[in-house]
Structure formats: structure tokens, C-alpha cells
ZADOMI-472076 format. One line per field, with one value per atom (N, C-alpha, C): residue number from 1; residue in three letters; x negated, y negated, z. Coordinates in Angstrom, 2 decimals, always signed. Each point is the difference from the previous one (the first is absolute). Layout:
BEGIN
resi: [NUM:...]
resn: [ALA:...]
X: [X:...]
Y: [Y:...]
Z: [Z:...]
This chain:
BEGIN
resi: [1:1:1:2:2:2:3:3:3:4:4:4:5:5:5:6:6:6:7:7:7:8:8:8:9:9:9:10:10:10:11:11:11:12:12:12:13:13:13:14:14:14:15:15:15:16:16:16:17:17:17:18:18:18:19:19:19:20:20:20:21:21:21:22:22:22:23:23:23:24:24:24:25:25:25:26:26:26:27:27:27:28:28:28:29:29:29:30:30:30:31:31:31:32:32:32:33:33:33:34:34:34:35:35:35:36:36:36:37:37:37:38:38:38:39:39:39:40:40:40:41:41:41:42:42:42:43:43:43:44:44:44:45:45:45:46:46:46:47:47:47:48:48:48:49:49:49:50:50:50:51:51:51:52:52:52:53:53:53:54:54:54:55:55:55:56:56:56:57:57:57:58:58:58:59:59:59:60:60:60:61:61:61:62:62:62:63:63:63:64:64:64:65:65:65:66:66:66:67:67:67:68:68:68:69:69:69:70:70:70:71:71:71:72:72:72:73:73:73:74:74:74:75:75:75:76:76:76:77:77:77:78:78:78:79:79:79:80:80:80:81:81:81:82:82:82:83:83:83:84:84:84:85:85:85:86:86:86:87:87:87:88:88:88:89:89:89:90:90:90:91:91:91:92:92:92:93:93:93:94:94:94:95:95:95:96:96:96:97:97:97:98:98:98:99:99:99:100:100:100:101:101:101:102:102:102:103:103:103:104:104:104:105:105:105:106:106:106:107:107:107:108:108:108:109:109:109:110:110:110:111:111:111:112:112:112:113:113:113:114:114:114:115:115:115:116:116:116:117:117:117:118:118:118:119:119:119:120:120:120:121:121:121:122:122:122:123:123:123:124:124:124:125:125:125:126:126:126:127:127:127:128:128:128:129:129:129:130:130:130:131:131:131:132:132:132:133:133:133:134:134:134:135:135:135:136:136:136:137:137:137:138:138:138:139:139:139:140:140:140:141:141:141:142:142:142:143:143:143:144:144:144:145:145:145:146:146:146:147:147:147:148:148:148:149:149:149:150:150:150:151:151:151:152:152:152:153:153:153:154:154:154:155:155:155:156:156:156:157:157:157:158:158:158:159:159:159:160:160:160:161:161:161:162:162:162:163:163:163:164:164:164:165:165:165:166:166:166:167:167:167:168:168:168:169:169:169:170:170:170:171:171:171:172:172:172:173:173:173:174:174:174:175:175:175:176:176:176:177:177:177:178:178:178:179:179:179:180:180:180:181:181:181:182:182:182:183:183:183:184:184:184:185:185:185:186:186:186:187:187:187:188:188:188:189:189:189:190:190:190:191:191:191:192:192:192:193:193:193:194:194:194:195:195:195:196:196:196]
resn: [MET:MET:MET:ASN:ASN:ASN:ARG:ARG:ARG:TRP:TRP:TRP:ASN:ASN:ASN:SER:SER:SER:GLY:GLY:GLY:LEU:LEU:LEU:PHE:PHE:PHE:THR:THR:THR:ARG:ARG:ARG:ARG:ARG:ARG:LEU:LEU:LEU:LYS:LYS:LYS:MET:MET:MET:LYS:LYS:LYS:SER:SER:SER:THR:THR:THR:VAL:VAL:VAL:ILE:ILE:ILE:PHE:PHE:PHE:ILE:ILE:ILE:HIS:HIS:HIS:SER:SER:SER:ALA:ALA:ALA:GLY:GLY:GLY:PRO:PRO:PRO:GLN:GLN:GLN:GLY:GLY:GLY:PRO:PRO:PRO:ASN:ASN:ASN:GLN:GLN:GLN:GLY:GLY:GLY:SER:SER:SER:SER:SER:SER:ASN:ASN:ASN:LEU:LEU:LEU:ILE:ILE:ILE:THR:THR:THR:TYR:TYR:TYR:LEU:LEU:LEU:ASN:ASN:ASN:LYS:LYS:LYS:GLU:GLU:GLU:LEU:LEU:LEU:MET:MET:MET:PRO:PRO:PRO:ASP:ASP:ASP:TYR:TYR:TYR:SER:SER:SER:PHE:PHE:PHE:ARG:ARG:ARG:TYR:TYR:TYR:PRO:PRO:PRO:ASP:ASP:ASP:MET:MET:MET:PRO:PRO:PRO:THR:THR:THR:PRO:PRO:PRO:GLU:GLU:GLU:ASN:ASN:ASN:PRO:PRO:PRO:ASN:ASN:ASN:TYR:TYR:TYR:VAL:VAL:VAL:GLU:GLU:GLU:TRP:TRP:TRP:LYS:LYS:LYS:VAL:VAL:VAL:ARG:ARG:ARG:LEU:LEU:LEU:GLU:GLU:GLU:GLN:GLN:GLN:GLU:GLU:GLU:LEU:LEU:LEU:LYS:LYS:LYS:SER:SER:SER:LEU:LEU:LEU:SER:SER:SER:GLY:GLY:GLY:ASP:ASP:ASP:VAL:VAL:VAL:ILE:ILE:ILE:LEU:LEU:LEU:ILE:ILE:ILE:GLY:GLY:GLY:HIS:HIS:HIS:SER:SER:SER:LEU:LEU:LEU:GLY:GLY:GLY:GLY:GLY:GLY:SER:SER:SER:VAL:VAL:VAL:LEU:LEU:LEU:LEU:LEU:LEU:LYS:LYS:LYS:TYR:TYR:TYR:LEU:LEU:LEU:SER:SER:SER:GLU:GLU:GLU:LYS:LYS:LYS:ALA:ALA:ALA:TYR:TYR:TYR:ASN:ASN:ASN:ILE:ILE:ILE:LYS:LYS:LYS:ILE:ILE:ILE:SER:SER:SER:GLY:GLY:GLY:LEU:LEU:LEU:PHE:PHE:PHE:ILE:ILE:ILE:VAL:VAL:VAL:SER:SER:SER:ALA:ALA:ALA:PRO:PRO:PRO:TYR:TYR:TYR:TRP:TRP:TRP:GLY:GLY:GLY:ILE:ILE:ILE:ASP:ASP:ASP:GLU:GLU:GLU:ASP:ASP:ASP:TRP:TRP:TRP:GLN:GLN:GLN:ARG:ARG:ARG:ALA:ALA:ALA:ASP:ASP:ASP:PHE:PHE:PHE:HIS:HIS:HIS:LEU:LEU:LEU:GLN:GLN:GLN:ASN:ASN:ASN:ASP:ASP:ASP:PHE:PHE:PHE:VAL:VAL:VAL:ALA:ALA:ALA:ASN:ASN:ASN:LEU:LEU:LEU:THR:THR:THR:GLU:GLU:GLU:ILE:ILE:ILE:PRO:PRO:PRO:GLN:GLN:GLN:ILE:ILE:ILE:ILE:ILE:ILE:LEU:LEU:LEU:TYR:TYR:TYR:HIS:HIS:HIS:SER:SER:SER:LEU:LEU:LEU:ASP:ASP:ASP:GLU:GLU:GLU:LYS:LYS:LYS:ILE:ILE:ILE:VAL:VAL:VAL:HIS:HIS:HIS:ILE:ILE:ILE:ALA:ALA:ALA:TYR:TYR:TYR:ALA:ALA:ALA:LYS:LYS:LYS:LYS:LYS:LYS:LEU:LEU:LEU:LEU:LEU:LEU:GLN:GLN:GLN:ALA:ALA:ALA:ASN:ASN:ASN:LYS:LYS:LYS:ARG:ARG:ARG:GLU:GLU:GLU:LEU:LEU:LEU:LYS:LYS:LYS:GLY:GLY:GLY:ALA:ALA:ALA:GLN:GLN:GLN:HIS:HIS:HIS:LEU:LEU:LEU:PHE:PHE:PHE:GLU:GLU:GLU:ASN:ASN:ASN:GLY:GLY:GLY:LEU:LEU:LEU:PRO:PRO:PRO:GLU:GLU:GLU:LEU:LEU:LEU:ILE:ILE:ILE:ASN:ASN:ASN:ASP:ASP:ASP:ILE:ILE:ILE:LYS:LYS:LYS:SER:SER:SER:LEU:LEU:LEU:PRO:PRO:PRO:SER:SER:SER:ASN:ASN:ASN]
X: [-84.08:+0.39:+1.08:+0.96:+0.92:-0.47:-0.10:-0.85:+0.68:+1.45:+0.63:-0.54:-0.54:-0.22:-1.78:-0.64:-1.31:-0.58:-1.23:-0.40:-0.42:-0.64:-0.20:+0.92:+1.39:+0.97:+0.41:-0.24:+0.39:-0.88:-1.30:-0.99:+0.15:+0.64:+0.08:+1.19:+1.02:+1.19:-0.35:-0.95:-0.26:-0.28:+0.53:-0.31:-1.22:-0.58:-1.16:+0.41:-0.74:+0.28:-0.20:+0.73:-0.08:-0.77:-0.98:-0.64:+0.14:+0.57:+0.35:-1.00:-0.55:-0.96:+0.45:+0.08:+0.44:-1.23:-0.11:-1.27:-0.18:-1.11:-0.33:+0.69:-0.06:+0.44:-1.10:+0.16:-0.99:-0.02:-0.71:-0.27:-0.19:+0.48:+0.09:-0.61:-0.65:-0.49:-1.35:-0.52:-1.08:-1.21:-0.44:-0.99:+0.43:+1.20:+0.63:+0.99:+0.22:+0.83:-0.22:+1.14:-0.11:-0.22:-0.27:-0.23:-1.08:-1.23:-0.98:+0.21:+0.89:+0.17:+1.13:+0.91:+1.18:-0.64:-1.09:-0.75:-0.65:-0.56:-0.68:+1.07:+0.96:+1.04:+0.74:+0.12:+0.64:-0.90:-1.30:-1.11:+0.21:-0.03:-0.29:+1.33:+0.96:+1.29:+0.72:-0.23:+0.65:-0.86:+0.68:+1.50:+0.61:-0.59:+0.52:+1.29:+0.08:+0.97:+0.48:+1.07:+0.71:-0.28:-0.85:-0.43:+0.64:+0.73:+0.73:-0.55:-0.05:-0.61:+0.93:+1.14:+1.00:-0.62:+0.12:-0.44:+1.01:-0.66:+1.16:-0.03:+1.29:+0.25:-0.92:-0.22:-0.84:-1.02:-1.04:-0.99:-0.91:-0.06:-0.83:+0.85:+1.38:+0.73:+1.13:-0.47:+1.17:+0.93:+1.16:+0.91:+0.74:+0.15:+0.44:+1.42:+0.72:+1.52:-0.40:-0.86:-0.04:-0.90:-0.97:-0.65:+0.75:+0.73:+1.22:+0.83:+0.57:+0.78:-0.79:-1.01:-0.86:-0.29:-0.45:-0.40:+1.28:+1.31:+1.05:+0.28:-0.18:+0.40:-0.87:-1.24:-1.00:+0.43:+0.21:+0.31:+1.28:+0.90:+1.42:-0.15:-1.16:+0.03:-0.83:-0.39:-0.74:+0.93:-0.73:+0.51:-1.10:+0.02:-0.83:-1.08:-1.10:-1.08:-0.60:-0.13:-0.65:-1.03:-1.15:-1.23:+0.06:-0.12:-0.04:-1.31:-0.60:-1.26:+0.40:-0.37:+0.04:-1.30:-0.57:-1.25:+0.22:-0.60:+0.01:+1.55:+0.40:+1.42:+1.16:-0.53:+0.86:+0.10:-0.88:+0.05:+0.97:-0.17:+0.87:+1.59:+0.11:+1.55:+0.28:-0.75:+0.46:+0.41:-0.93:+0.41:+1.31:+0.09:+1.36:+1.23:-0.14:+1.21:+0.29:-0.96:+0.40:+0.38:-0.47:+0.53:+1.40:+0.33:+1.30:+1.27:-0.52:+1.02:+0.21:+1.20:+0.21:-0.47:-0.88:-0.23:+0.34:+0.32:+0.51:-1.05:-1.38:-0.95:-0.89:-0.66:-0.93:-1.10:-0.69:-1.37:-0.77:-1.26:-0.62:-1.38:-0.29:-1.29:+0.16:-0.29:-0.06:-1.26:-0.67:-1.43:-0.15:-0.57:-0.13:-1.35:-0.45:-1.33:-0.09:-0.63:-0.60:+1.18:+1.08:+1.37:-0.19:+0.37:+0.15:+1.30:-0.21:+1.30:+0.46:+1.03:+0.58:+0.64:-0.37:+0.52:-1.11:-0.65:-1.09:-1.22:-0.72:-0.92:+0.27:-0.92:+0.43:+0.01:-0.89:-0.06:+1.20:+0.89:+1.06:+1.19:+0.71:+1.07:+1.45:+0.03:+1.16:+1.09:+1.18:+0.92:+0.80:+0.09:+0.64:-0.46:-1.46:-0.51:-0.27:+0.56:-0.22:+0.57:-0.63:+0.92:+0.84:+0.96:+0.78:-0.86:+0.30:-0.78:-0.06:+1.06:+0.15:-0.32:-0.61:-0.21:-0.37:-0.84:-0.53:+1.09:+0.98:+1.07:+0.67:+0.07:+0.46:-0.87:-1.25:-0.97:-0.43:+0.84:-0.40:+0.14:+1.09:+0.09:-1.02:-0.96:-1.02:-1.10:-0.15:-1.08:-1.31:-0.45:-1.51:-0.05:-0.44:-0.42:-1.44:-0.60:-1.42:-0.44:-0.76:-0.42:-1.48:-0.41:-1.26:-0.52:-1.17:-0.39:-1.71:-0.68:-1.48:-0.19:-0.90:-0.52:-0.47:-0.53:-0.56:+0.87:+1.30:+0.81:+0.28:-0.03:+0.34:+1.44:+0.57:+1.33:+1.16:+0.04:+1.23:-0.71:+0.56:-0.39:+0.93:-0.63:+0.89:+1.05:+0.74:+0.88:+1.11:+0.42:+1.16:-0.37:-1.43:-0.41:+0.54:+0.21:+0.63:+1.48:+0.64:+1.55:+0.10:-0.48:+0.21:-0.88:+0.28:-0.75:+0.06:+1.14:-0.12:-0.68:-0.58:-0.77:-1.51:-0.52:-1.56:-0.45:-1.43:-0.62:-1.25:-0.43:-0.99:-0.84:-1.01:-0.72:-1.31:-0.18:-1.09:-1.19:-1.09:-0.99:-0.06:-0.32:-0.07:+0.97:+0.27:+0.54:+1.34:+0.22:+1.00:+1.44:+0.70:+1.45:+0.69:-0.80:+0.93:-0.52:-1.15:-0.41:-0.18:-0.57:-0.23:-0.58:-0.76:-0.86:+0.92:+0.91:+0.87:+0.01:+0.56:+0.34:+0.12:-1.07:+0.09:+0.81:-0.21:+0.83:+1.56:+0.42:+1.39:+0.40:-0.89:+0.46:-0.07:-1.13:+0.08:+1.19:+0.40:+1.03:+1.46:+0.04:+1.23:+0.05:-1.20:-0.21:+0.15:+0.02:-0.13:+1.56:+0.82:+1.30:+0.65:+0.95:+0.46:+0.76:-0.12:+0.75:+1.56:+0.60:+1.58:+0.37]
Y: [-162.74:+1.24:+0.65:+0.63:+0.64:+1.27:-0.01:+1.24:+1.32:-0.08:+1.22:+0.66:-0.76:+0.45:+0.31:-0.62:+0.05:+1.65:+0.37:+1.18:+0.42:-1.00:+0.04:+0.68:-0.54:+0.46:+1.41:+0.19:+1.47:+0.95:-0.33:+0.92:+0.22:-0.93:+0.06:+1.01:-0.01:+0.88:+1.57:+0.23:+1.32:+1.02:+1.00:+1.06:+0.55:+0.51:+0.95:+1.34:+0.67:+1.43:+0.83:+0.96:+0.83:+1.27:+0.32:+1.29:+0.81:+1.29:+1.02:+1.22:+0.17:+1.02:+1.16:+1.16:+1.28:+0.79:+0.34:+0.47:+1.63:+0.55:+1.41:+0.80:+1.28:+0.79:+0.05:+0.59:+0.09:-1.18:+0.16:-1.21:-1.25:-1.04:-1.40:-1.06:+0.53:-1.05:-0.72:-0.84:-0.72:+1.00:-0.19:+0.66:+1.43:+0.20:+1.27:-0.32:+1.07:+0.04:-1.02:-1.04:-1.04:-1.33:+0.17:-1.32:-0.96:+0.40:-0.83:-0.52:+0.80:-0.39:-1.03:-0.03:-0.95:-1.34:+0.01:-1.24:-0.62:+0.83:-0.56:-0.72:+0.72:-0.60:-1.17:-0.02:-0.99:-1.47:+0.29:-1.20:-0.56:+0.97:-0.39:-0.61:+0.40:-0.44:-1.30:-0.03:-1.13:-1.37:-1.15:-0.42:+0.10:+0.38:+0.00:+0.84:+1.07:+1.05:+0.20:+0.45:+0.47:+1.63:+0.45:+1.28:+0.60:+1.17:+0.75:+1.59:+0.36:+1.52:+0.76:+0.30:+0.66:+1.27:+0.41:+1.21:+1.05:+1.02:+0.98:+0.96:+0.59:+1.13:+1.17:+0.37:+1.45:+0.02:-0.75:+0.17:+1.23:+0.56:+1.11:+1.46:-0.24:+1.09:-0.59:-0.51:-0.78:+0.98:-0.65:+0.84:-1.13:+0.48:-0.99:-0.81:+0.76:-0.76:-1.09:+0.06:-1.07:-1.13:+0.27:-1.02:-0.59:+0.72:-0.71:-1.13:+0.60:-1.06:-1.22:+0.29:-1.42:-0.71:+0.57:-0.68:-0.68:+0.63:-0.83:-1.30:+0.09:-1.02:-1.20:+0.26:-0.98:-0.65:+0.82:-0.49:-0.78:+0.42:-0.79:-1.47:-0.04:-1.31:-1.18:+0.64:-0.85:-0.81:-1.25:-0.47:-0.56:-0.24:-0.54:+1.10:-0.44:+0.88:+0.85:+1.30:+0.99:+0.99:+0.13:+0.66:+1.21:+1.31:+1.02:+0.81:+0.32:+0.67:+1.21:+1.15:+1.21:+0.83:+0.03:+0.68:+1.33:+1.11:+1.35:+0.53:+0.62:+0.12:-1.15:-1.22:-1.06:-0.26:+0.44:-0.03:+1.13:+1.14:+1.01:-0.28:-0.50:-0.44:-1.05:-1.03:-0.98:+0.55:+0.90:+0.62:+0.76:+0.76:+0.85:-0.97:-0.96:-0.76:-0.61:-0.68:-1.03:+0.97:+1.05:+0.95:+0.64:-0.04:+0.61:-0.86:-1.15:-1.05:-1.23:-0.46:-1.26:-1.12:-0.84:-1.05:-1.41:-0.85:-1.43:-0.94:+0.12:-0.99:-0.08:-1.18:-0.21:+0.59:+0.89:+0.66:-0.47:-0.84:-0.50:+0.90:+0.94:+0.87:+0.95:+1.25:+1.29:+0.36:+0.13:+0.32:+1.24:+1.14:+1.18:+0.38:+0.13:+0.09:+1.53:+0.67:+1.40:+0.74:+0.03:+0.91:+1.33:+1.17:+1.20:+0.25:+0.93:+0.38:+1.24:-0.06:+1.30:+0.83:+1.31:+1.09:+0.28:-0.79:+0.49:+0.56:-0.76:+0.51:+1.10:+1.06:+0.99:-0.54:-1.07:-0.53:-0.72:-0.42:-1.05:+0.50:+0.88:+0.55:-0.02:-1.17:-0.29:-0.36:+1.04:-0.41:-1.23:-0.57:-1.34:-1.06:+0.24:-1.07:+0.06:+1.31:+0.12:-0.72:-0.38:-0.94:+0.79:-0.66:+0.73:+0.12:+0.81:+0.35:-1.11:-0.81:-1.31:-1.14:+0.03:-1.36:-1.11:+0.18:-1.26:-0.77:+0.70:-0.73:-1.18:+0.25:-1.03:-1.21:+0.22:-1.16:-1.06:+0.21:-0.66:-1.68:-0.41:-1.20:-0.81:+0.57:-0.63:-0.43:-1.24:-0.37:+0.14:+0.34:+0.21:+1.15:+1.24:+1.22:+0.09:+0.19:+0.19:+1.10:+0.94:+0.96:-0.29:+0.28:-0.31:+1.35:+0.61:+1.24:-0.13:+0.66:+0.14:+1.29:-0.10:+0.99:+1.22:-0.07:+1.22:+0.04:-0.31:+0.04:+1.62:+0.44:+1.54:+0.13:-1.00:+0.36:+0.01:-0.89:+0.21:-0.26:+0.44:-0.26:-0.89:-0.61:-0.96:+0.70:+1.01:+0.56:-0.59:-1.20:-0.77:-0.64:+0.00:-0.66:+0.69:+1.38:+0.92:-0.17:-0.64:-0.18:-1.45:-0.91:-1.42:-0.58:+0.21:-0.27:-1.63:-0.70:-1.52:-0.65:+0.68:-0.44:-0.37:-0.93:-0.18:+0.68:+0.34:+0.89:-0.87:+0.19:-0.60:+0.98:+0.78:+0.88:-0.71:+0.27:-0.95:+0.99:-0.55:+0.75:+0.51:+0.92:+0.63:+0.87:+0.22:+1.06:-0.34:-1.32:-0.65:+0.36:+0.17:+0.24:-1.09:-0.50:-0.81:-1.63:-0.21:-1.15:-1.10:+0.49:-0.80:-1.30:-0.16:-1.10:-0.96:+0.32:-0.72:+0.63:-0.62:+0.37:-1.26:-0.56:-1.29:+0.05:+1.43:+0.15:-0.41:+0.55:-0.15:-1.42:-0.86:-1.37:-0.71:+0.23:-0.58:+0.54:+1.12:+0.38:-0.69:-0.33:-0.57:-1.43:-0.59:-1.44:-0.20:+0.90:-0.10:+0.24:+0.32:+0.01:-1.28:+0.03:-1.38:-0.53:-1.20:-0.85:-0.09:-0.21:-0.15:-1.33]
Z: [+80.32:-0.36:+0.84:-0.38:+0.88:+0.60:+1.47:+0.47:-0.23:-0.30:-0.25:-1.24:-0.91:-1.26:-0.25:+1.20:-0.17:+0.07:-0.73:+0.18:+1.34:+0.84:+1.40:+0.79:-0.21:+0.69:-0.30:-1.26:-0.57:+0.62:+0.04:+0.50:+1.43:+0.83:+1.32:+0.41:-0.99:+0.13:-0.37:-0.75:-0.46:+1.23:-0.20:+1.12:-0.26:+1.14:-0.23:-0.28:-0.81:-0.29:+1.39:+0.38:+1.24:-0.36:+0.65:-0.30:+1.42:-0.46:+0.87:+0.03:+1.18:+0.01:+0.69:-0.64:+0.73:+0.48:+1.31:+0.41:-0.36:+0.51:-0.13:+1.26:+0.05:+1.00:+0.99:+1.18:+1.01:+0.79:+1.03:+0.98:-0.57:+0.41:-0.53:+1.03:+0.78:+1.23:-0.70:+0.84:-0.58:-0.52:-1.19:-0.85:-0.18:-0.16:-0.38:-1.14:-0.92:-1.06:-0.84:-0.34:-0.86:+0.72:+1.23:+1.01:-0.70:-0.32:-0.59:-1.37:-0.96:-1.26:+0.38:+0.84:+0.25:+0.39:+0.94:+0.45:-1.41:-0.65:-1.11:-0.95:-0.39:-0.78:+0.60:+1.15:+0.69:+0.13:-0.06:+0.03:-1.39:-1.11:-1.29:-0.62:+0.43:-0.66:+0.55:+1.31:+0.82:-0.48:-0.04:+0.12:-1.40:-1.09:-1.37:-0.08:+0.77:-0.06:+1.39:+0.11:+1.25:-0.06:+0.81:+0.23:+1.28:-0.44:+1.01:+0.21:+1.05:-0.10:+1.23:-0.24:+0.97:+0.60:+1.25:+0.74:-0.63:-0.38:-0.63:+1.12:+0.32:+1.08:-0.05:+1.11:+0.23:-0.79:-0.25:-1.04:+0.20:+1.18:+0.12:-0.14:-0.15:-0.53:-0.87:-1.16:-0.86:-0.69:-0.31:-0.85:-0.79:-1.17:-1.29:+0.45:+0.29:+0.59:+0.91:+1.35:+0.53:-0.61:-0.73:-0.60:-1.02:-0.85:-1.01:+0.63:+1.14:+0.81:+0.35:+0.52:+0.34:-0.97:-1.25:-1.06:-0.71:+0.20:-0.68:+1.01:+1.37:+0.82:-0.28:-0.18:-0.60:-1.42:-0.77:-1.35:-0.14:+0.98:-0.09:+0.69:+0.76:+0.48:-0.90:-1.09:-1.01:-1.05:-0.34:-1.24:-0.66:-1.45:-0.60:-0.50:-0.53:-0.57:+1.12:-0.38:+1.02:-0.83:+0.73:-0.41:+1.17:-0.52:+0.84:+0.05:+1.15:-0.01:+0.96:-0.76:+1.11:+0.04:+1.37:+0.00:+0.59:-0.65:+0.32:+0.01:+1.01:+0.16:-0.16:+0.31:-0.37:-1.62:-0.75:-1.43:-0.50:+0.63:-0.47:+0.30:+1.31:+0.32:-1.03:-0.15:-1.08:-1.38:-0.49:-1.42:+0.23:+0.99:+0.20:-0.02:+1.04:+0.29:-1.43:-0.59:-1.18:-1.10:-0.23:-1.04:+0.19:+1.33:+0.28:+0.29:+0.33:+0.41:-0.65:-0.27:-0.52:+0.86:-0.36:+0.96:-0.63:+0.71:-0.31:+0.16:-0.18:+0.18:-1.18:-0.12:-1.36:+0.58:-0.54:+0.45:-1.35:+0.40:-1.00:-0.28:+1.37:-0.09:+0.95:-0.47:+0.85:+0.03:+1.30:+0.12:+0.98:-0.51:+0.54:+0.34:+1.20:+0.55:+0.64:-0.69:+0.49:+0.50:-0.82:+0.28:-0.27:+0.82:-0.52:-0.88:-0.89:-0.86:+0.71:+0.56:+0.72:-0.90:+0.22:-0.86:-1.00:-0.44:-1.04:+0.51:+0.94:+0.82:+1.04:+0.16:+0.93:+1.53:+0.05:+1.54:+0.37:-1.04:+0.23:-0.57:+1.03:-0.51:+0.92:+0.50:+0.74:-0.89:+0.06:-1.03:+0.25:+1.13:-0.08:-0.52:-0.16:-0.84:-1.51:-0.49:-1.38:-0.98:-1.09:-0.95:-1.09:-0.51:-1.07:-1.25:-0.83:-1.24:-0.93:+0.07:-0.96:+0.82:+0.93:+0.98:-0.67:-1.04:-0.83:-0.61:-0.48:-0.59:+0.73:+1.19:+0.89:+0.41:-0.49:+0.24:-1.04:-1.07:-1.16:-0.02:+1.07:+0.12:+0.83:+0.55:+0.79:-1.16:-0.05:-1.12:+0.31:+1.21:+0.17:+1.14:-0.24:+0.70:+0.05:+1.14:+0.07:+1.02:-0.32:+0.76:+0.14:+1.40:+0.54:+0.70:-0.37:+0.50:-0.04:+1.02:-0.05:-0.76:-0.83:-0.87:+0.72:+1.30:+0.79:+1.35:-0.14:+1.08:+0.24:+1.25:+0.34:+0.47:+0.35:+0.56:-0.91:-1.11:-0.94:-1.51:-0.99:-1.30:-0.70:-1.22:-0.61:-1.03:+0.63:-0.99:-0.41:+0.46:-0.51:-1.39:-0.28:-1.39:-1.16:+0.35:-1.22:-0.33:+0.78:-0.05:-0.10:+0.69:-0.14:-1.11:-1.07:-1.16:-0.36:+0.76:-0.48:+1.30:+1.12:+0.97:-0.50:+0.47:-0.07:+1.14:-0.28:+0.92:+0.38:+1.32:+0.57:+0.73:-0.77:+0.52:+0.57:+1.47:+0.50:+0.53:+0.09:+0.39:+1.48:+0.42:+1.39:+0.16:+1.48:+0.51:+1.08:-0.24:+0.92:-0.22:+1.12:+0.16:+0.69:+1.19:+0.82:-0.52:-0.82:-0.29:+1.26:+1.00:+1.07:-0.04:-1.04:-0.22:-1.27:-0.29:-0.84:-1.39:-0.88:-1.36:-1.01:-0.25:-0.80:-1.42:-0.40:-1.38:+0.31:+0.93:+0.24:+0.17:+0.80:+0.20:-1.45:-0.81:-1.29:-0.73:-0.09:-0.72:+0.51:+1.39:+0.39:-0.30:-0.05:-0.26:-1.53:-0.82:-1.24:-0.72:+0.83:-0.44:-0.25:-1.15:-0.44:+1.00:+0.44:+1.01:-0.45:+0.81:-0.32:-0.16]
């Protein structure tokens, strides 16, 4: 059998999907912010996926423009299939960026974990993170969007569910925001995405 035509050779050439994780606001040191969730995801996704988690600028005093620039740098360095995860503020930033910008990457899944909906909840009123009224219209090309939220969480509410009707919702028992012990539902959802 010609090795160039064999299925084995084709499988070896196939690129891994890249998972990009955008972390929360606040301190990001060991056992802070998204750090434990990052450790969990890295352990569960490697080596089947390329897992990247860029440090976002000034997480203890974030502003959207700086985070957008850093996100653009990360996305421009990619090719192939991309899976995006945003945790807390990171989820808000992904939704805002994707709904306002033209992007040239193939996104197979967008997973939003415990993200605040800026401008809707009285506790979340920073104007630079507000979404446009029609933000959903620019997300229709993403085949899988899933929202994750603890039923008893006190920090943010699952307000996106009323707008993102095409999204699946994972309402989870408990009051977690940081998911320090992991999020198996997220791993299962990533692994269930159709392979390229």
C-alpha cells in the first residue's frame, strides 16, 4: 500500500484542534481566579488538543480595549479548528469581540462559563464591556454555543440565556463561580464536537 494514500498517514497529518481559554478578572496567581480551572482543563484536554491560555493584561483592573488587542494577537496566530472558552469576564470579552469583529478563523465551539452580562445586571455596569443590542446576529456562524452556570451562584446570573436562544444551557447544581475542582460537563461538550 502506498503510504501517501494510507489512512494512517492521513491521521498523522491531521492537526489538533486548538482550545483557547480566556480567564477571569482579578488576581490570577496559584489558587486564584481561573488558575485551578486552567490546570484542570490542561490535564483533561492534553495531548488530544492544543490548549492555550494567554495572560490577559491588567486582570485586576481590566479594560476592554487592552483585552481585545491581546485576544486579536492570540487569534491571528492560529490556523485550523478553534474552540473558545471564556470564564467570567473572559466569557464577556469573547462574546463582545466575536459579536463586533469579523474574524477569519473556524470556530467549532464557544463555551461561556459564569460570565456577567454587562449593562443588564445593576452590579455589572462598565460601559466598555457592554454588548450591542443585536450582538446575537453576529454569532450565528458558530455551530455550538454553550452557557455554563451554577444554579445557586451569587456573583453573576445566567442572563445571556434570554438573548442567546441558539445556545445550549448547562445549569449546574451548587454555587460555584470559579469551578476550582473542574467542570466535567465542559470537557464532555468539547470532546463531543464533530472532529475535522
